[in-house]
C-alpha positions as CSV (number, residue, x, y, z in Angstrom):
1,X,98.5,113.8,92.8
2,X,102.2,113.0,92.9
3,X,104.5,113.5,89.9
4,X,106.7,110.4,89.4
5,X,107.4,111.1,85.7
6,X,110.7,109.7,84.7
7,X,111.1,107.6,87.8
8,X,111.8,103.9,87.8
9,X,110.5,101.7,90.6
10,X,110.9,98.2,91.8
11,X,108.1,96.5,93.7
12,X,108.7,93.0,95.1
13,X,106.0,90.4,95.8
14,X,103.6,92.0,93.3
15,X,101.9,88.9,91.6
16,X,98.8,88.6,93.8
17,X,95.5,89.7,92.3
18,X,94.3,91.3,95.5
19,X,97.8,91.9,97.0
20,X,99.4,95.0,98.3
21,X,102.2,94.7,95.8
22,X,99.9,94.9,92.8
23,X,98.1,97.9,94.3
24,X,101.4,99.8,94.9
25,X,102.8,98.9,91.5
26,X,99.7,100.1,89.6
27,X,99.5,103.3,91.7
28,X,103.1,104.2,91.1
29,X,102.5,103.7,87.4
30,X,99.4,105.9,87.5
31,X,101.6,108.6,89.0
32,X,104.0,108.3,86.1
33,X,106.7,105.8,87.1
34,X,107.9,102.9,85.0
35,X,107.6,99.8,87.3
36,X,109.5,96.6,87.6
37,X,107.5,94.0,89.4
38,X,108.8,90.8,90.9
39,X,107.5,87.6,92.4
40,X,109.0,84.3,93.5
41,X,107.2,81.8,91.2
42,X,106.0,81.7,87.6
43,X,103.7,78.7,88.4
44,X,100.0,79.3,87.9
45,X,99.5,76.7,90.7
46,X,100.4,79.4,93.1
47,X,97.5,81.5,92.0
48,X,94.1,81.0,93.7
49,X,91.8,78.8,91.5
50,X,89.1,81.5,91.3
51,X,91.7,84.0,90.2
52,X,93.0,81.7,87.5
53,X,89.4,81.1,86.3
54,X,89.0,84.8,86.0
55,X,92.1,85.0,83.8
56,X,94.6,86.2,86.4
57,X,98.2,85.2,85.4
58,X,100.2,86.8,88.2
59,X,103.1,89.1,87.1
60,X,102.1,89.1,83.4
61,X,98.8,90.5,84.3
62,X,100.4,93.2,86.5
63,X,102.8,94.2,83.7
64,X,99.9,94.4,81.3
65,X,98.0,96.7,83.7
66,X,101.0,99.0,84.1
67,X,101.5,99.2,80.3
68,X,97.8,100.0,79.9
69,X,98.4,103.0,82.0
70,X,101.0,104.2,79.5
71,X,104.1,103.2,81.4
72,X,106.8,100.7,80.8
73,X,107.0,97.5,82.9
74,X,109.2,94.5,83.4
75,X,108.2,91.3,85.3
76,X,111.0,89.3,86.9
77,X,110.6,86.1,88.8
78,X,113.1,86.4,91.7
79,X,113.6,85.0,95.2
80,X,114.4,88.0,97.4
81,X,116.3,85.8,99.8
82,X,118.8,84.7,97.2
83,X,121.6,87.2,96.7
84,X,122.4,86.0,93.2
85,X,118.8,86.3,92.0
86,X,118.5,89.7,93.7
87,X,121.6,91.0,91.9
88,X,120.2,89.7,88.6
89,X,117.0,91.5,89.2
90,X,118.8,94.7,89.8
91,X,121.0,94.2,86.8
92,X,118.1,93.5,84.5
93,X,116.3,96.6,85.8
94,X,119.4,98.7,85.1
95,X,119.9,97.2,81.7
96,X,116.3,98.0,80.7
97,X,115.8,101.4,82.4
98,X,119.3,102.7,83.4
99,X,118.3,103.7,86.9
100,X,116.3,102.8,90.0
101,X,114.7,105.7,91.9
102,X,112.2,103.8,94.1
103,X,112.3,100.5,95.9
104,X,109.3,98.9,97.6
105,X,110.2,95.8,99.7
106,X,106.8,94.1,99.7
107,X,107.6,90.4,99.4
108,X,106.7,88.4,102.5
109,X,106.6,84.9,103.7
110,X,103.5,82.8,103.4
111,X,101.6,82.4,106.7
112,X,101.2,78.8,107.8
113,X,103.3,76.6,110.1
114,X,104.7,79.7,111.9
115,X,101.3,80.7,113.3
116,X,101.6,78.6,116.5
117,X,102.7,79.2,120.1
118,X,106.4,79.5,120.5
119,X,106.6,76.3,122.4
120,X,105.3,74.5,119.3
121,X,107.2,76.6,116.7
122,X,109.6,74.5,114.6
123,X,113.0,76.0,113.8
124,X,112.6,75.6,110.0
125,X,109.2,77.5,110.2
126,X,110.8,80.3,112.1
127,X,113.8,80.4,109.8
128,X,111.6,80.6,106.7
129,X,109.9,83.7,108.0
130,X,113.2,85.3,108.7
131,X,114.6,84.2,105.4
132,X,112.0,86.0,103.3
133,X,111.0,88.9,105.5
134,X,114.3,90.0,107.0
135,X,117.0,88.6,104.7
136,X,115.0,89.5,101.7
137,X,114.5,93.1,102.8
138,X,118.2,93.4,103.6
139,X,119.4,91.8,100.3
140,X,117.2,93.9,98.0
141,X,117.8,97.1,100.0
142,X,121.5,96.6,99.9
143,X,121.6,95.9,96.1
144,X,119.4,98.9,95.3
145,X,121.1,101.2,97.8
146,X,124.5,100.4,96.2
147,X,123.2,101.7,92.9
148,X,121.6,104.7,94.5
149,X,124.7,105.7,96.4
150,X,126.9,105.0,93.4
151,X,125.0,107.6,91.3
152,X,125.0,110.0,94.3
153,X,121.3,109.7,95.1
154,X,118.6,110.7,95.6
155,X,116.2,107.7,96.1
156,X,113.3,106.3,98.0
157,X,113.3,102.9,99.8
158,X,110.1,101.7,101.3
159,X,109.6,98.5,103.2
160,X,106.3,96.9,104.2
161,X,106.4,96.1,107.9
162,X,103.2,95.6,109.9
163,X,101.3,96.6,113.0
164,X,102.8,93.4,114.3
165,X,106.1,95.1,113.9
166,X,105.1,97.4,116.7
167,X,103.0,95.1,119.0
168,X,103.5,91.4,119.7
169,X,100.6,89.1,119.0
170,X,100.2,85.6,120.4
171,X,100.9,82.8,117.8
172,X,102.6,85.4,115.6
173,X,106.0,85.4,117.3
174,X,108.1,84.6,114.1
175,X,106.1,87.1,112.0
176,X,106.3,89.8,114.8
177,X,110.1,89.3,115.2
178,X,110.6,89.7,111.4
179,X,108.5,92.8,111.2
180,X,110.0,94.4,114.3
181,X,113.4,93.7,112.6
182,X,112.3,95.7,109.5
183,X,111.4,98.7,111.7
184,X,115.0,98.6,113.2
185,X,116.6,98.0,109.8
186,X,114.7,100.9,108.4
187,X,115.9,103.3,111.1
188,X,119.5,102.2,110.7
189,X,119.5,102.3,106.9
190,X,117.8,105.8,107.0
191,X,120.7,107.2,109.0
192,X,123.3,105.6,106.8
193,X,121.8,106.9,103.5
194,X,120.6,110.3,104.6
195,X,123.8,112.1,103.3
196,X,123.0,110.8,99.8
197,X,119.4,112.1,100.1
198,X,118.0,108.6,100.0
199,X,114.9,108.4,102.2
200,X,114.2,105.1,103.9
201,X,110.8,104.5,105.5
202,X,108.4,101.6,106.4
203,X,104.7,101.2,106.2
204,X,103.0,99.3,109.0
205,X,99.6,98.1,107.8
206,X,97.0,96.5,110.0
207,X,95.0,93.6,108.6
208,X,94.7,94.0,104.8
209,X,92.1,92.0,102.8
210,X,94.4,90.2,100.5
211,X,95.2,86.6,99.6
212,X,97.3,86.4,102.7
213,X,94.2,86.4,104.9
214,X,93.3,83.0,103.3
215,X,96.5,81.5,104.5
216,X,96.2,83.1,108.0
217,X,92.7,81.8,108.3
218,X,93.7,78.3,107.3
219,X,96.6,78.3,109.8
220,X,94.4,79.5,112.7
221,X,91.1,77.9,112.0
222,X,89.6,76.1,115.0
223,X,88.1,72.6,114.9
224,X,84.6,72.5,113.6
225,X,84.9,75.5,111.3
226,X,86.0,75.8,107.7
227,X,88.8,78.2,106.8
228,X,86.4,80.2,104.7
229,X,84.1,80.7,107.7
230,X,87.1,81.6,109.9
231,X,88.3,84.1,107.3
232,X,84.9,85.8,107.2
233,X,84.9,85.9,111.1
234,X,88.4,87.4,111.1
235,X,87.4,90.2,108.8
236,X,84.1,90.9,110.6
237,X,85.9,90.9,114.0
238,X,88.5,93.3,112.8
239,X,85.9,95.6,111.2
240,X,84.4,96.0,114.6
241,X,87.7,96.8,116.3
242,X,89.1,99.3,113.7
243,X,88.1,102.9,114.7
244,X,87.4,103.7,111.0
245,X,85.2,100.7,110.8
246,X,86.8,98.4,108.2
247,X,90.0,96.5,107.4
248,X,92.4,97.9,104.8
249,X,92.5,97.1,101.2
250,X,95.6,97.3,99.0
251,X,94.8,100.8,97.7
252,X,95.0,102.1,101.3
253,X,98.6,101.0,101.5
254,X,99.3,102.1,97.9
255,X,98.3,105.7,98.8
256,X,100.9,105.8,101.5
257,X,103.6,104.2,99.3
258,X,102.9,106.8,96.6
259,X,103.4,109.6,99.1
260,X,106.7,108.1,100.4
261,X,107.9,107.6,96.9
262,X,107.2,111.2,95.9
263,X,109.1,114.4,96.5
264,X,106.3,115.3,99.0
265,X,108.2,113.1,101.5
266,X,111.7,114.5,101.0
267,X,112.0,115.5,104.7
268,X,110.7,112.2,106.1
269,X,113.0,109.4,106.8
270,X,113.4,106.6,109.3
271,X,109.7,106.4,110.1
272,X,107.5,103.3,110.4
273,X,104.0,104.7,109.6
274,X,100.9,102.9,110.7
275,X,98.2,102.6,108.1
276,X,95.6,100.7,110.1
277,X,92.4,102.8,110.3
278,X,93.3,103.8,113.9
279,X,93.9,100.3,115.2
280,X,97.6,101.3,115.8
281,X,98.3,104.9,116.7
282,X,102.1,104.9,117.2
């Protein structure tokens, strides 16, 4: 549908088998882009046991999928909140491909200790969310934007915010604050980079059925219920409340990312677009 032939993309946080990052990376590759994928750890211990048993290896599996689509790929283990590692990631990409046309800021903090009422929220849990979601988006965007501006544009920067970046949710205060920040950051950066024809937009998904739901369920599970049972209840409840009748899957978000990465979105910048089946309509 979209012609990304000759484009080079970076997608952060792309090592999950059912994650948004993998879905976006493979979709961009199917549209013709060469794709660099990153994640924070090379340890197989970070992969769900059932996925390991199925042969999933994280980033190496994603790069293999991209190459099977006939595109070039590079997997880099990088902490988006570390400026040195971010610059190394950008340098490695430029050394291999010579340019960066598309950036997707997808890496996010792992839900856990932050999913509590504010009166119980520890400083380090709050800071961890901000470190990854806000500082990470800023550092990677800055490094890639410097390259895009230096070559005179154009470019596409896409950040993954959330429906929780538009509406506060109890026990999600740190997460909401970080995702609201991405919306504001997107608007400011879009204005700064418009003259270089660099489009900056955000995607605001509702609940997406990925590995992250496992962690959310474990953090919020009530007494007397297993995290697996609570996860199933979360999905079922959201299915009934989404006007289109189901929670999102990674491909739903990837379709929007492919549009925003393409020339079809050249006159769109500074937006934070809800992809939530009608659950959010602003």
